Structure formats: structure tokens, C-alpha cells
N, C-alpha and C positions, 0 to 999 in steps of 0.2 A: 527456492531460496528466499524469495520475498515473503512467503507465507510464514517461514520460520521467524523472520524479523517481526511480523505481525503478532505472532503468538507471544514473543518476548515483550513487545510493547504493550500488548493487552494485559499480560500478567503484571507488568510494572505499574500500569495505570490503575487496574482493578486488582488490588491485592487482598481483597476480602474473601470470605468463604464463597465458593462456587463462582468466583469472578464477579461478584456483585459489588456495587459501589459501597465502600466501607465507611462513608461519611454521611451524616444527616444534613450537613450544611449545604445549602442550595448552591453557593458559589463553587464549592468543590465538585459537586455533581455536574454543574454546567461546564467547568473546566475539563473534566474527564471526558464528557461527551464531545465537546468541541475538539479535544485533542485526537480522539479516535476518528472524528469526521475529517480532520486535516490529514491524518495518516492515510485514510481511505482515498481521499482525493489525490494524494501524492502517488499512491500505488497505481491508480488509474492513469495518471500522467506518465509514469515510468513505463507502464505496459504499452501505452500508445506510442511512445518514442521507440521502444524496442520493436514493435510491429512495423512501424514506418521504416526503420533501419533494415529489417529483414526483407521487406518488400523492395526496397531499393537495391539490395544485394541480388535478389532474384532477377530483377530487371537487367542489372548489369551482367549477370552470368548469362542470361539468354542472349543479350546483345553480343557478348564476346564469343559465345558458341556459334552464332550465325555469321560471325566475321570470318 
């Protein structure tokens, strides 16, 4: 699911041919790269939270099973 959002975001930011930066202006290129970096960091954070939640559920399940 998250990778689909990434593809949409990537195609929105890089709308040029073959996904290249469509502008020669340095400020536009910098903004595009920083946007993708922020998106990548956000995905890592979301995946970390999901993994922590799953590990907590597994521990709870094991504790209830042994009860």
C-alpha cells in the first residue's frame, strides 16, 4: 500500500520524461530532492511504528495463551 503512494508522489514531483527533474532551476531541483527525502523518512517512521505494534501484539498473544 505504501509503495503505491510512493509511486504517485514520485510521479507528481518528477513529471518529466522518464521521471527526471523537469526544471533547470536549482531551487526547483533542491525542493524536489528534499521532498522525496522527507517522504522516505516518513515511510521509515511509519514502518517502524507498524513493526513495534506487531511485536507488541505478538507478546500479548503469547502472554494470553500461557495464561
